[in-house]
C-alpha distance (Angstrom), angle and dihedral (degrees) to the residues before:
residue distance angle dihedral
X1 . . .
X2 3.78 . .
X3 3.83 92.8 .
X4 3.82 95.6 48.0
X5 3.82 110.0 113.1
X6 3.80 91.3 -151.0
X7 3.82 95.7 48.7
X8 3.81 87.5 47.2
X9 3.84 107.5 27.9
X10 3.81 91.1 178.3
X11 3.84 89.4 71.7
X12 3.82 89.6 74.9
X13 3.82 105.7 56.9
X14 3.83 93.0 -167.1
X15 3.82 90.6 56.8
X16 3.79 120.5 88.7
X17 3.80 130.9 -167.4
X18 3.82 102.5 -130.7
X19 3.82 99.0 175.4
X20 3.79 136.2 1.2
X21 3.75 139.2 -176.5
X22 3.79 132.0 -177.4
X23 3.83 94.4 -70.2
X24 3.80 109.8 22.4
X25 3.81 149.7 26.5
X26 3.79 133.4 -139.2
X27 3.82 106.9 -138.0
X28 3.78 130.6 -169.9
X29 3.78 132.4 -176.0
X30 3.80 117.0 -133.1
X31 3.83 90.7 -108.9
X32 3.82 88.6 67.6
X33 3.80 88.5 69.2
X34 3.84 93.2 62.8
X35 3.81 109.0 107.2
X36 3.79 108.8 -129.1
X37 3.81 91.5 10.4
X38 3.79 122.9 137.8
X39 3.79 92.6 -103.2
X40 3.80 100.6 31.8
X41 3.80 107.2 166.5
X42 3.82 94.8 -4.4
X43 3.76 120.4 143.3
X44 3.77 146.7 147.6
X45 3.76 134.6 -109.5
X46 3.80 108.7 -147.1
X47 3.79 132.0 179.3
X48 3.80 113.3 -114.7
X49 3.80 90.6 -134.3
X50 3.76 115.9 67.4
X51 3.79 109.5 -98.9
X52 3.79 116.2 166.7
X53 3.81 95.4 -148.2
X54 3.78 139.2 4.4
X55 3.80 88.8 -100.8
X56 3.81 89.3 72.2
X57 3.81 96.5 56.0
X58 3.78 117.5 118.3
X59 3.79 121.1 -127.7
X60 3.82 88.8 -105.2
X61 3.82 90.6 52.7
X62 3.83 90.6 49.4
X63 3.80 90.9 51.3
X64 3.82 91.6 46.1
X65 3.82 89.2 50.4
X66 3.81 89.8 52.7
X67 3.81 92.6 49.4
X68 3.80 92.3 47.5
X69 3.82 91.3 47.4
X70 3.81 90.1 57.2
X71 3.81 90.4 51.9
X72 3.81 91.7 45.5
X73 3.83 92.3 51.0
X74 3.80 91.6 52.2
X75 3.80 90.4 49.3
X76 3.82 94.2 47.1
X77 3.82 92.6 45.3
X78 3.81 89.9 53.9
X79 3.82 97.9 40.3
X80 3.82 102.5 36.8
X81 3.82 107.2 13.5
X82 3.81 97.9 -144.2
X83 3.80 120.0 -172.9
X84 3.82 93.9 -142.0
X85 3.77 145.8 -2.6
X86 3.78 141.4 -132.8
X87 3.80 114.7 -152.4
X88 3.76 126.3 -175.1
X89 3.76 155.9 141.1
X90 3.81 122.5 -133.9
X91 3.81 109.7 -150.4
X92 3.78 124.2 -166.5
X93 3.77 129.3 -8.0
X94 3.82 94.4 -75.9
X95 3.80 88.7 49.4
X96 3.81 90.2 57.7
X97 3.81 99.3 -100.2
X98 3.81 109.8 149.7
X99 3.80 100.3 166.5
X100 3.78 110.0 52.5
X101 3.78 96.9 -142.8
X102 3.80 112.5 94.0
X103 3.80 112.3 -100.8
X104 3.80 131.0 175.3
X105 3.81 114.0 -144.9
X106 3.81 116.1 -138.6
X107 3.81 107.0 -169.9
X108 3.80 120.3 177.6
X109 3.81 114.6 -147.3
X110 3.81 128.4 -151.0
X111 3.79 131.5 -154.1
X112 3.83 92.6 -129.5
X113 3.84 93.3 60.7
X114 3.81 116.4 112.0
X115 3.83 88.3 -126.9
X116 3.80 96.0 44.6
X117 3.78 108.9 145.1
X118 3.81 93.0 27.8
X119 3.78 110.7 114.6
X120 3.77 131.7 -160.3
X121 3.80 91.9 -80.3
X122 3.83 92.0 59.1
X123 3.81 94.4 90.5
X124 3.80 92.6 45.0
X125 3.81 91.6 55.6
X126 3.81 94.4 51.7
X127 3.80 123.5 109.8
X128 3.81 88.0 -117.1
X129 3.81 88.9 68.5
X130 3.82 99.1 53.1
X131 3.79 107.9 132.3
X132 3.79 119.8 -126.8
X133 3.80 122.4 -119.1
X134 3.73 119.1 -87.5
């Protein structure tokens, strides 16, 4: 997995490892540092070992993800003061996964966003996502 940007975070120069533990990293792109930006504070928790999707994580990796998430939330609450969060895994191409190394999105949300109050299901409930007949 020498070309995987999560196995080798140094490949993406705009990506920074903010926190790590024995099984995973919390990564942010430099755009997440922009106050008021679209992705202010957003980042990813990724397992250090290459796992294609979340379904392949070991119990130890799950527990390490949980512990890191608690640390990340404290950090984001202090640094960015969001009023909410969206958390999620995209699995498989149809599920929106574009990098096939499991990654857990941590997305702070702010009350002054135009889509404040719209959760992750918002796009799935739109008319644009109505499935065709079989």
